mmCIF file of the N, C-alpha and C atoms, coordinates in Angstrom:
data_MODEL
# 
_entry.id   MODEL 
# 
loop_
_atom_site.group_PDB 
_atom_site.id 
_atom_site.type_symbol 
_atom_site.label_atom_id 
_atom_site.label_alt_id 
_atom_site.label_comp_id 
_atom_site.label_asym_id 
_atom_site.label_entity_id 
_atom_site.label_seq_id 
_atom_site.pdbx_PDB_ins_code 
_atom_site.Cartn_x 
_atom_site.Cartn_y 
_atom_site.Cartn_z 
_atom_site.occupancy 
_atom_site.B_iso_or_equiv 
_atom_site.pdbx_formal_charge 
_atom_site.auth_seq_id 
_atom_site.auth_comp_id 
_atom_site.auth_asym_id 
_atom_site.auth_atom_id 
_atom_site.pdbx_PDB_model_num 
ATOM 1   N N  . MET A 1 1  ? 35.572 17.721 -97.592 1.00 0.00 ? 1  MET A N  1 
ATOM 2   C CA . MET A 1 1  ? 36.561 18.338 -96.735 1.00 0.00 ? 1  MET A CA 1 
ATOM 3   C C  . MET A 1 1  ? 37.015 19.646 -97.391 1.00 0.00 ? 1  MET A C  1 
ATOM 4   N N  . ARG A 1 2  ? 37.352 20.615 -96.599 1.00 0.00 ? 2  ARG A N  1 
ATOM 5   C CA . ARG A 1 2  ? 37.820 21.896 -97.119 1.00 0.00 ? 2  ARG A CA 1 
ATOM 6   C C  . ARG A 1 2  ? 39.143 21.708 -97.860 1.00 0.00 ? 2  ARG A C  1 
ATOM 7   N N  . ALA A 1 3  ? 39.505 22.672 -98.662 1.00 0.00 ? 3  ALA A N  1 
ATOM 8   C CA . ALA A 1 3  ? 40.717 22.576 -99.479 1.00 0.00 ? 3  ALA A CA 1 
ATOM 9   C C  . ALA A 1 3  ? 41.981 22.397 -98.637 1.00 0.00 ? 3  ALA A C  1 
ATOM 10  N N  . ASN A 1 4  ? 41.997 22.988 -97.443 1.00 0.00 ? 4  ASN A N  1 
ATOM 11  C CA . ASN A 1 4  ? 43.200 22.864 -96.623 1.00 0.00 ? 4  ASN A CA 1 
ATOM 12  C C  . ASN A 1 4  ? 43.262 21.520 -95.905 1.00 0.00 ? 4  ASN A C  1 
ATOM 13  N N  . GLY A 1 5  ? 42.215 20.726 -95.973 1.00 0.00 ? 5  GLY A N  1 
ATOM 14  C CA . GLY A 1 5  ? 42.221 19.403 -95.367 1.00 0.00 ? 5  GLY A CA 1 
ATOM 15  C C  . GLY A 1 5  ? 42.090 19.403 -93.858 1.00 0.00 ? 5  GLY A C  1 
ATOM 16  N N  . ALA A 1 6  ? 41.789 20.545 -93.254 1.00 0.00 ? 6  ALA A N  1 
ATOM 17  C CA . ALA A 1 6  ? 41.761 20.613 -91.801 1.00 0.00 ? 6  ALA A CA 1 
ATOM 18  C C  . ALA A 1 6  ? 40.364 20.730 -91.214 1.00 0.00 ? 6  ALA A C  1 
ATOM 19  N N  . VAL A 1 7  ? 39.368 21.093 -92.023 1.00 0.00 ? 7  VAL A N  1 
ATOM 20  C CA . VAL A 1 7  ? 38.028 21.319 -91.508 1.00 0.00 ? 7  VAL A CA 1 
ATOM 21  C C  . VAL A 1 7  ? 37.037 20.485 -92.318 1.00 0.00 ? 7  VAL A C  1 
ATOM 22  N N  . PHE A 1 8  ? 36.235 19.689 -91.643 1.00 0.00 ? 8  PHE A N  1 
ATOM 23  C CA . PHE A 1 8  ? 35.231 18.873 -92.306 1.00 0.00 ? 8  PHE A CA 1 
ATOM 24  C C  . PHE A 1 8  ? 33.945 19.655 -92.505 1.00 0.00 ? 8  PHE A C  1 
ATOM 25  N N  . ARG A 1 9  ? 33.227 19.342 -93.572 1.00 0.00 ? 9  ARG A N  1 
ATOM 26  C CA . ARG A 1 9  ? 31.885 19.859 -93.788 1.00 0.00 ? 9  ARG A CA 1 
ATOM 27  C C  . ARG A 1 9  ? 30.897 18.863 -93.185 1.00 0.00 ? 9  ARG A C  1 
ATOM 28  N N  . LEU A 1 10 ? 29.670 19.298 -92.902 1.00 0.00 ? 10 LEU A N  1 
ATOM 29  C CA . LEU A 1 10 ? 28.663 18.428 -92.305 1.00 0.00 ? 10 LEU A CA 1 
ATOM 30  C C  . LEU A 1 10 ? 28.436 17.193 -93.171 1.00 0.00 ? 10 LEU A C  1 
ATOM 31  N N  . ALA A 1 11 ? 28.412 17.376 -94.487 1.00 0.00 ? 11 ALA A N  1 
ATOM 32  C CA . ALA A 1 11 ? 28.188 16.245 -95.386 1.00 0.00 ? 11 ALA A CA 1 
ATOM 33  C C  . ALA A 1 11 ? 29.263 15.171 -95.221 1.00 0.00 ? 11 ALA A C  1 
ATOM 34  N N  . ASP A 1 12 ? 30.472 15.564 -94.830 1.00 0.00 ? 12 ASP A N  1 
ATOM 35  C CA . ASP A 1 12 ? 31.545 14.600 -94.613 1.00 0.00 ? 12 ASP A CA 1 
ATOM 36  C C  . ASP A 1 12 ? 31.316 13.775 -93.351 1.00 0.00 ? 12 ASP A C  1 
ATOM 37  N N  . MET A 1 13 ? 30.481 14.276 -92.446 1.00 0.00 ? 13 MET A N  1 
ATOM 38  C CA . MET A 1 13 ? 30.249 13.584 -91.189 1.00 0.00 ? 13 MET A CA 1 
ATOM 39  C C  . MET A 1 13 ? 29.025 12.679 -91.229 1.00 0.00 ? 13 MET A C  1 
ATOM 40  N N  . ILE A 1 14 ? 28.253 12.721 -92.309 1.00 0.00 ? 14 ILE A N  1 
ATOM 41  C CA . ILE A 1 14 ? 27.071 11.871 -92.430 1.00 0.00 ? 14 ILE A CA 1 
ATOM 42  C C  . ILE A 1 14 ? 27.418 10.714 -93.352 1.00 0.00 ? 14 ILE A C  1 
ATOM 43  N N  . GLY A 1 15 ? 27.437 9.528  -92.809 1.00 0.00 ? 15 GLY A N  1 
ATOM 44  C CA . GLY A 1 15 ? 27.796 8.354  -93.584 1.00 0.00 ? 15 GLY A CA 1 
ATOM 45  C C  . GLY A 1 15 ? 26.700 7.945  -94.551 1.00 0.00 ? 15 GLY A C  1 
ATOM 46  N N  . SER A 1 16 ? 27.066 7.107  -95.503 1.00 0.00 ? 16 SER A N  1 
ATOM 47  C CA . SER A 1 16 ? 26.118 6.567  -96.470 1.00 0.00 ? 16 SER A CA 1 
ATOM 48  C C  . SER A 1 16 ? 25.110 5.677  -95.753 1.00 0.00 ? 16 SER A C  1 
ATOM 49  N N  . LYS A 1 17 ? 23.889 5.589  -96.300 1.00 0.00 ? 17 LYS A N  1 
ATOM 50  C CA . LYS A 1 17 ? 22.870 4.723  -95.706 1.00 0.00 ? 17 LYS A CA 1 
ATOM 51  C C  . LYS A 1 17 ? 23.276 3.257  -95.757 1.00 0.00 ? 17 LYS A C  1 
ATOM 52  N N  . SER A 1 18 ? 24.165 2.919  -96.685 1.00 0.00 ? 18 SER A N  1 
ATOM 53  C CA . SER A 1 18 ? 24.581 1.522  -96.830 1.00 0.00 ? 18 SER A CA 1 
ATOM 54  C C  . SER A 1 18 ? 25.715 1.134  -95.876 1.00 0.00 ? 18 SER A C  1 
ATOM 55  N N  . VAL A 1 19 ? 26.305 2.112  -95.181 1.00 0.00 ? 19 VAL A N  1 
ATOM 56  C CA . VAL A 1 19 ? 27.396 1.831  -94.241 1.00 0.00 ? 19 VAL A CA 1 
ATOM 57  C C  . VAL A 1 19 ? 26.877 2.075  -92.834 1.00 0.00 ? 19 VAL A C  1 
ATOM 58  N N  . THR A 1 20 ? 26.700 1.007  -92.067 1.00 0.00 ? 20 THR A N  1 
ATOM 59  C CA . THR A 1 20 ? 26.130 1.136  -90.723 1.00 0.00 ? 20 THR A CA 1 
ATOM 60  C C  . THR A 1 20 ? 27.049 0.515  -89.682 1.00 0.00 ? 20 THR A C  1 
ATOM 61  N N  . VAL A 1 21 ? 26.765 0.858  -88.445 1.00 0.00 ? 21 VAL A N  1 
ATOM 62  C CA . VAL A 1 21 ? 27.483 0.300  -87.302 1.00 0.00 ? 21 VAL A CA 1 
ATOM 63  C C  . VAL A 1 21 ? 26.437 -0.189 -86.307 1.00 0.00 ? 21 VAL A C  1 
ATOM 64  N N  . GLY A 1 22 ? 26.685 -1.329 -85.679 1.00 0.00 ? 22 GLY A N  1 
ATOM 65  C CA . GLY A 1 22 ? 25.758 -1.850 -84.683 1.00 0.00 ? 22 GLY A CA 1 
ATOM 66  C C  . GLY A 1 22 ? 25.904 -1.130 -83.358 1.00 0.00 ? 22 GLY A C  1 
ATOM 67  N N  . LEU A 1 23 ? 24.767 -0.787 -82.744 1.00 0.00 ? 23 LEU A N  1 
ATOM 68  C CA . LEU A 1 23 ? 24.772 -0.132 -81.437 1.00 0.00 ? 23 LEU A CA 1 
ATOM 69  C C  . LEU A 1 23 ? 24.571 -1.168 -80.335 1.00 0.00 ? 23 LEU A C  1 
ATOM 70  N N  . GLN A 1 24 ? 24.861 -0.784 -79.112 1.00 0.00 ? 24 GLN A N  1 
ATOM 71  C CA . GLN A 1 24 ? 24.756 -1.709 -77.980 1.00 0.00 ? 24 GLN A CA 1 
ATOM 72  C C  . GLN A 1 24 ? 23.332 -2.185 -77.750 1.00 0.00 ? 24 GLN A C  1 
ATOM 73  N N  . ASP A 1 25 ? 22.341 -1.375 -78.123 1.00 0.00 ? 25 ASP A N  1 
ATOM 74  C CA . ASP A 1 25 ? 20.954 -1.773 -77.904 1.00 0.00 ? 25 ASP A CA 1 
ATOM 75  C C  . ASP A 1 25 ? 20.393 -2.623 -79.045 1.00 0.00 ? 25 ASP A C  1 
ATOM 76  N N  . GLY A 1 26 ? 21.248 -3.032 -79.988 1.00 0.00 ? 26 GLY A N  1 
ATOM 77  C CA . GLY A 1 26 ? 20.830 -3.892 -81.083 1.00 0.00 ? 26 GLY A CA 1 
ATOM 78  C C  . GLY A 1 26 ? 20.404 -3.157 -82.338 1.00 0.00 ? 26 GLY A C  1 
ATOM 79  N N  . GLN A 1 27 ? 20.236 -1.842 -82.262 1.00 0.00 ? 27 GLN A N  1 
ATOM 80  C CA . GLN A 1 27 ? 19.860 -1.062 -83.438 1.00 0.00 ? 27 GLN A CA 1 
ATOM 81  C C  . GLN A 1 27 ? 21.106 -0.775 -84.270 1.00 0.00 ? 27 GLN A C  1 
ATOM 82  N N  . GLU A 1 28 ? 20.885 -0.256 -85.460 1.00 0.00 ? 28 GLU A N  1 
ATOM 83  C CA . GLU A 1 28 ? 21.999 0.132  -86.308 1.00 0.00 ? 28 GLU A CA 1 
ATOM 84  C C  . GLU A 1 28 ? 21.933 1.628  -86.578 1.00 0.00 ? 28 GLU A C  1 
ATOM 85  N N  . ALA A 1 29 ? 23.096 2.239  -86.768 1.00 0.00 ? 29 ALA A N  1 
ATOM 86  C CA . ALA A 1 29 ? 23.189 3.662  -87.081 1.00 0.00 ? 29 ALA A CA 1 
ATOM 87  C C  . ALA A 1 29 ? 24.159 3.827  -88.240 1.00 0.00 ? 29 ALA A C  1 
ATOM 88  N N  . ARG A 1 30 ? 24.000 4.924  -88.977 1.00 0.00 ? 30 ARG A N  1 
ATOM 89  C CA . ARG A 1 30 ? 24.960 5.202  -90.048 1.00 0.00 ? 30 ARG A CA 1 
ATOM 90  C C  . ARG A 1 30 ? 26.344 5.372  -89.445 1.00 0.00 ? 30 ARG A C  1 
ATOM 91  N N  . ALA A 1 31 ? 27.320 4.822  -90.119 1.00 0.00 ? 31 ALA A N  1 
ATOM 92  C CA . ALA A 1 31 ? 28.701 4.982  -89.659 1.00 0.00 ? 31 ALA A CA 1 
ATOM 93  C C  . ALA A 1 31 ? 29.191 6.375  -90.039 1.00 0.00 ? 31 ALA A C  1 
ATOM 94  N N  . THR A 1 32 ? 30.024 6.964  -89.210 1.00 0.00 ? 32 THR A N  1 
ATOM 95  C CA . THR A 1 32 ? 30.610 8.266  -89.502 1.00 0.00 ? 32 THR A CA 1 
ATOM 96  C C  . THR A 1 32 ? 32.114 8.103  -89.640 1.00 0.00 ? 32 THR A C  1 
ATOM 97  N N  . PRO A 1 33 ? 32.775 8.987  -90.403 1.00 0.00 ? 33 PRO A N  1 
ATOM 98  C CA . PRO A 1 33 ? 34.227 8.908  -90.527 1.00 0.00 ? 33 PRO A CA 1 
ATOM 99  C C  . PRO A 1 33 ? 34.881 9.096  -89.163 1.00 0.00 ? 33 PRO A C  1 
ATOM 100 N N  . GLU A 1 34 ? 36.088 8.581  -89.022 1.00 0.00 ? 34 GLU A N  1 
ATOM 101 C CA . GLU A 1 34 ? 36.804 8.768  -87.761 1.00 0.00 ? 34 GLU A CA 1 
ATOM 102 C C  . GLU A 1 34 ? 37.222 10.219 -87.619 1.00 0.00 ? 34 GLU A C  1 
ATOM 103 N N  . PRO A 1 35 ? 37.382 10.685 -86.374 1.00 0.00 ? 35 PRO A N  1 
ATOM 104 C CA . PRO A 1 35 ? 37.817 12.068 -86.169 1.00 0.00 ? 35 PRO A CA 1 
ATOM 105 C C  . PRO A 1 35 ? 39.149 12.351 -86.858 1.00 0.00 ? 35 PRO A C  1 
ATOM 106 N N  . PHE A 1 36 ? 39.338 13.605 -87.237 1.00 0.00 ? 36 PHE A N  1 
ATOM 107 C CA . PHE A 1 36 ? 40.542 14.040 -87.937 1.00 0.00 ? 36 PHE A CA 1 
ATOM 108 C C  . PHE A 1 36 ? 41.780 13.749 -87.105 1.00 0.00 ? 36 PHE A C  1 
ATOM 109 N N  . ALA A 1 37 ? 42.782 13.162 -87.726 1.00 0.00 ? 37 ALA A N  1 
ATOM 110 C CA . ALA A 1 37 ? 44.007 12.800 -87.005 1.00 0.00 ? 37 ALA A CA 1 
ATOM 111 C C  . ALA A 1 37 ? 45.225 13.473 -87.619 1.00 0.00 ? 37 ALA A C  1 
ATOM 112 N N  . GLY A 1 38 ? 45.067 14.696 -88.122 1.00 0.00 ? 38 GLY A N  1 
ATOM 113 C CA . GLY A 1 38 ? 46.177 15.407 -88.743 1.00 0.00 ? 38 GLY A CA 1 
ATOM 114 C C  . GLY A 1 38 ? 47.186 15.887 -87.714 1.00 0.00 ? 38 GLY A C  1 
ATOM 115 N N  . GLY A 1 39 ? 48.293 16.389 -88.196 1.00 0.00 ? 39 GLY A N  1 
ATOM 116 C CA . GLY A 1 39 ? 49.347 16.890 -87.324 1.00 0.00 ? 39 GLY A CA 1 
ATOM 117 C C  . GLY A 1 39 ? 48.983 18.224 -86.690 1.00 0.00 ? 39 GLY A C  1 
ATOM 118 N N  . ILE A 1 40 ? 49.895 18.728 -85.895 1.00 0.00 ? 40 ILE A N  1 
ATOM 119 C CA . ILE A 1 40 ? 49.652 19.965 -85.153 1.00 0.00 ? 40 ILE A CA 1 
ATOM 120 C C  . ILE A 1 40 ? 49.434 21.149 -86.094 1.00 0.00 ? 40 ILE A C  1 
ATOM 121 N N  . GLY A 1 41 ? 50.109 21.155 -87.234 1.00 0.00 ? 41 GLY A N  1 
ATOM 122 C CA . GLY A 1 41 ? 49.940 22.253 -88.184 1.00 0.00 ? 41 GLY A CA 1 
ATOM 123 C C  . GLY A 1 41 ? 48.522 22.331 -88.715 1.00 0.00 ? 41 GLY A C  1 
ATOM 124 N N  . CYS A 1 42 ? 47.965 21.178 -89.094 1.00 0.00 ? 42 CYS A N  1 
ATOM 125 C CA . CYS A 1 42 ? 46.579 21.143 -89.599 1.00 0.00 ? 42 CYS A CA 1 
ATOM 126 C C  . CYS A 1 42 ? 45.601 21.549 -88.510 1.00 0.00 ? 42 CYS A C  1 
ATOM 127 N N  . ARG A 1 43 ? 45.878 21.132 -87.292 1.00 0.00 ? 43 ARG A N  1 
ATOM 128 C CA . ARG A 1 43 ? 44.993 21.499 -86.180 1.00 0.00 ? 43 ARG A CA 1 
ATOM 129 C C  . ARG A 1 43 ? 45.036 22.999 -85.902 1.00 0.00 ? 43 ARG A C  1 
ATOM 130 N N  . LEU A 1 44 ? 46.223 23.598 -86.028 1.00 0.00 ? 44 LEU A N  1 
ATOM 131 C CA . LEU A 1 44 ? 46.339 25.048 -85.830 1.00 0.00 ? 44 LEU A CA 1 
ATOM 132 C C  . LEU A 1 44 ? 45.600 25.808 -86.927 1.00 0.00 ? 44 LEU A C  1 
ATOM 133 N N  . VAL A 1 45 ? 45.689 25.325 -88.173 1.00 0.00 ? 45 VAL A N  1 
ATOM 134 C CA . VAL A 1 45 ? 44.956 25.960 -89.271 1.00 0.00 ? 45 VAL A CA 1 
ATOM 135 C C  . VAL A 1 45 ? 43.455 25.882 -88.998 1.00 0.00 ? 45 VAL A C  1 
ATOM 136 N N  . ALA A 1 46 ? 42.988 24.712 -88.561 1.00 0.00 ? 46 ALA A N  1 
ATOM 137 C CA . ALA A 1 46 ? 41.562 24.549 -88.261 1.00 0.00 ? 46 ALA A CA 1 
ATOM 138 C C  . ALA A 1 46 ? 41.145 25.473 -87.119 1.00 0.00 ? 46 ALA A C  1 
ATOM 139 N N  . ALA A 1 47 ? 41.968 25.550 -86.077 1.00 0.00 ? 47 ALA A N  1 
ATOM 140 C CA . ALA A 1 47 ? 41.657 26.421 -84.945 1.00 0.00 ? 47 ALA A CA 1 
ATOM 141 C C  . ALA A 1 47 ? 41.614 27.884 -85.392 1.00 0.00 ? 47 ALA A C  1 
ATOM 142 N N  . TRP A 1 48 ? 42.532 28.281 -86.261 1.00 0.00 ? 48 TRP A N  1 
ATOM 143 C CA . TRP A 1 48 ? 42.551 29.653 -86.753 1.00 0.00 ? 48 TRP A CA 1 
ATOM 144 C C  . TRP A 1 48 ? 41.276 29.967 -87.535 1.00 0.00 ? 48 TRP A C  1 
ATOM 145 N N  . GLU A 1 49 ? 40.814 29.010 -88.355 1.00 0.00 ? 49 GLU A N  1 
ATOM 146 C CA . GLU A 1 49 ? 39.587 29.230 -89.106 1.00 0.00 ? 49 GLU A CA 1 
ATOM 147 C C  . GLU A 1 49 ? 38.392 29.398 -88.177 1.00 0.00 ? 49 GLU A C  1 
ATOM 148 N N  . VAL A 1 50 ? 38.361 28.666 -87.081 1.00 0.00 ? 50 VAL A N  1 
ATOM 149 C CA . VAL A 1 50 ? 37.281 28.822 -86.105 1.00 0.00 ? 50 VAL A CA 1 
ATOM 150 C C  . VAL A 1 50 ? 37.378 30.189 -85.445 1.00 0.00 ? 50 VAL A C  1 
ATOM 151 N N  . LEU A 1 51 ? 38.574 30.587 -85.035 1.00 0.00 ? 51 LEU A N  1 
ATOM 152 C CA . LEU A 1 51 ? 38.760 31.870 -84.357 1.00 0.00 ? 51 LEU A CA 1 
ATOM 153 C C  . LEU A 1 51 ? 38.432 33.060 -85.258 1.00 0.00 ? 51 LEU A C  1 
ATOM 154 N N  . THR A 1 52 ? 38.671 32.917 -86.562 1.00 0.00 ? 52 THR A N  1 
ATOM 155 C CA . THR A 1 52 ? 38.406 34.028 -87.483 1.00 0.00 ? 52 THR A CA 1 
ATOM 156 C C  . THR A 1 52 ? 37.016 33.967 -88.109 1.00 0.00 ? 52 THR A C  1 
ATOM 157 N N  . GLY A 1 53 ? 36.200 32.978 -87.700 1.00 0.00 ? 53 GLY A N  1 
ATOM 158 C CA . GLY A 1 53 ? 34.829 32.894 -88.173 1.00 0.00 ? 53 GLY A CA 1 
ATOM 159 C C  . GLY A 1 53 ? 34.651 32.222 -89.522 1.00 0.00 ? 53 GLY A C  1 
ATOM 160 N N  . LYS A 1 54 ? 35.691 31.601 -90.065 1.00 0.00 ? 54 LYS A N  1 
ATOM 161 C CA . LYS A 1 54 ? 35.590 30.920 -91.360 1.00 0.00 ? 54 LYS A CA 1 
ATOM 162 C C  . LYS A 1 54 ? 35.079 29.495 -91.209 1.00 0.00 ? 54 LYS A C  1 
ATOM 163 N N  . ALA A 1 55 ? 35.064 28.966 -89.982 1.00 0.00 ? 55 ALA A N  1 
ATOM 164 C CA . ALA A 1 55 ? 34.579 27.609 -89.715 1.00 0.00 ? 55 ALA A CA 1 
ATOM 165 C C  . ALA A 1 55 ? 33.919 27.601 -88.342 1.00 0.00 ? 55 ALA A C  1 
ATOM 166 N N  . VAL A 1 56 ? 33.127 26.575 -88.098 1.00 0.00 ? 56 VAL A N  1 
ATOM 167 C CA . VAL A 1 56 ? 32.453 26.410 -86.819 1.00 0.00 ? 56 VAL A CA 1 
ATOM 168 C C  . VAL A 1 56 ? 32.909 25.083 -86.218 1.00 0.00 ? 56 VAL A C  1 
ATOM 169 N N  . ALA A 1 57 ? 33.246 25.091 -84.952 1.00 0.00 ? 57 ALA A N  1 
ATOM 170 C CA . ALA A 1 57 ? 33.682 23.874 -84.281 1.00 0.00 ? 57 ALA A CA 1 
ATOM 171 C C  . ALA A 1 57 ? 32.457 23.108 -83.785 1.00 0.00 ? 57 ALA A C  1 
ATOM 172 N N  . VAL A 1 58 ? 32.507 21.780 -83.893 1.00 0.00 ? 58 VAL A N  1 
ATOM 173 C CA . VAL A 1 58 ? 31.443 20.925 -83.376 1.00 0.00 ? 58 VAL A CA 1 
ATOM 174 C C  . VAL A 1 58 ? 32.060 19.768 -82.613 1.00 0.00 ? 58 VAL A C  1 
ATOM 175 N N  . ASP A 1 59 ? 31.327 19.263 -81.627 1.00 0.00 ? 59 ASP A N  1 
ATOM 176 C CA . ASP A 1 59 ? 31.754 18.041 -80.964 1.00 0.00 ? 59 ASP A CA 1 
ATOM 177 C C  . ASP A 1 59 ? 31.516 16.889 -81.924 1.00 0.00 ? 59 ASP A C  1 
ATOM 178 N N  . TRP A 1 60 ? 32.443 15.939 -81.952 1.00 0.00 ? 60 TRP A N  1 
ATOM 179 C CA . TRP A 1 60 ? 32.308 14.805 -82.860 1.00 0.00 ? 60 TRP A CA 1 
ATOM 180 C C  . TRP A 1 60 ? 31.103 13.981 -82.439 1.00 0.00 ? 60 TRP A C  1 
ATOM 181 N N  . PRO A 1 61 ? 30.238 13.577 -83.376 1.00 0.00 ? 61 PRO A N  1 
ATOM 182 C CA . PRO A 1 61 ? 29.017 12.855 -83.008 1.00 0.00 ? 61 PRO A CA 1 
ATOM 183 C C  . PRO A 1 61 ? 29.298 11.446 -82.493 1.00 0.00 ? 61 PRO A C  1 
ATOM 184 N N  . GLU A 1 62 ? 28.500 11.043 -81.535 1.00 0.00 ? 62 GLU A N  1 
ATOM 185 C CA . GLU A 1 62 ? 28.530 9.668  -81.036 1.00 0.00 ? 62 GLU A CA 1 
ATOM 186 C C  . GLU A 1 62 ? 27.634 8.821  -81.936 1.00 0.00 ? 62 GLU A C  1 
ATOM 187 N N  . PRO A 1 63 ? 27.821 7.495  -81.965 1.00 0.00 ? 63 PRO A N  1 
ATOM 188 C CA . PRO A 1 63 ? 26.939 6.660  -82.784 1.00 0.00 ? 63 PRO A CA 1 
ATOM 189 C C  . PRO A 1 63 ? 25.467 6.910  -82.443 1.00 0.00 ? 63 PRO A C  1 
ATOM 190 N N  . GLY A 1 64 ? 24.666 7.171  -83.469 1.00 0.00 ? 64 GLY A N  1 
ATOM 191 C CA . GLY A 1 64 ? 23.240 7.416  -83.281 1.00 0.00 ? 64 GLY A CA 1 
ATOM 192 C C  . GLY A 1 64 ? 22.870 8.888  -83.190 1.00 0.00 ? 64 GLY A C  1 
ATOM 193 N N  . ASP A 1 65 ? 23.830 9.779  -82.922 1.00 0.00 ? 65 ASP A N  1 
ATOM 194 C CA . ASP A 1 65 ? 23.533 11.212 -82.796 1.00 0.00 ? 65 ASP A CA 1 
ATOM 195 C C  . ASP A 1 65 ? 22.981 11.799 -84.091 1.00 0.00 ? 65 ASP A C  1 
ATOM 196 N N  . LEU A 1 66 ? 23.574 11.440 -85.219 1.00 0.00 ? 66 LEU A N  1 
ATOM 197 C CA . LEU A 1 66 ? 23.121 12.009 -86.486 1.00 0.00 ? 66 LEU A CA 1 
ATOM 198 C C  . LEU A 1 66 ? 21.712 11.550 -86.824 1.00 0.00 ? 66 LEU A C  1 
ATOM 199 N N  . GLU A 1 67 ? 21.415 10.288 -86.566 1.00 0.00 ? 67 GLU A N  1 
ATOM 200 C CA . GLU A 1 67 ? 20.062 9.787  -86.835 1.00 0.00 ? 67 GLU A CA 1 
ATOM 201 C C  . GLU A 1 67 ? 19.032 10.494 -85.965 1.00 0.00 ? 67 GLU A C  1 
ATOM 202 N N  . ARG A 1 68 ? 19.352 10.706 -84.689 1.00 0.00 ? 68 ARG A N  1 
ATOM 203 C CA . ARG A 1 68 ? 18.433 11.431 -83.809 1.00 0.00 ? 68 ARG A CA 1 
ATOM 204 C C  . ARG A 1 68 ? 18.227 12.865 -84.298 1.00 0.00 ? 68 ARG A C  1 
ATOM 205 N N  . ALA A 1 69 ? 19.281 13.492 -84.768 1.00 0.00 ? 69 ALA A N  1 
ATOM 206 C CA . ALA A 1 69 ? 19.171 14.868 -85.266 1.00 0.00 ? 69 ALA A CA 1 
ATOM 207 C C  . ALA A 1 69 ? 18.348 14.926 -86.538 1.00 0.00 ? 69 ALA A C  1 
ATOM 208 N N  . LEU A 1 70 ? 18.493 13.931 -87.405 1.00 0.00 ? 70 LEU A N  1 
ATOM 209 C CA . LEU A 1 70 ? 17.758 13.928 -88.671 1.00 0.00 ? 70 LEU A CA 1 
ATOM 210 C C  . LEU A 1 70 ? 16.280 13.616 -88.472 1.00 0.00 ? 70 LEU A C  1 
ATOM 211 N N  . LYS A 1 71 ? 15.908 12.977 -87.350 1.00 0.00 ? 71 LYS A N  1 
ATOM 212 C CA . LYS A 1 71 ? 14.513 12.658 -87.073 1.00 0.00 ? 71 LYS A CA 1 
ATOM 213 C C  . LYS A 1 71 ? 13.723 13.841 -86.524 1.00 0.00 ? 71 LYS A C  1 
ATOM 214 N N  . ARG A 1 72 ? 14.396 14.911 -86.137 1.00 0.00 ? 72 ARG A N  1 
ATOM 215 C CA . ARG A 1 72 ? 13.714 16.073 -85.555 1.00 0.00 ? 72 ARG A CA 1 
ATOM 216 C C  . ARG A 1 72 ? 12.824 16.744 -86.549 1.00 0.00 ? 72 ARG A C  1 
# 
């Protein structure tokens, strides 16, 4: 996580291979951390970093999205 605690790095969104979650189709996927739940101040700092080009916004991955991306 960045020093200000408001913006995650990609590595923070990829769970360990030993931590998995079961999917509805019976397969397993790496678990990802829960979305950031900081207060409005942290969210404004994160938004400012995106607006000024210091960070990039991404949609939070759904279970299995990271595995599909890594298989490309």
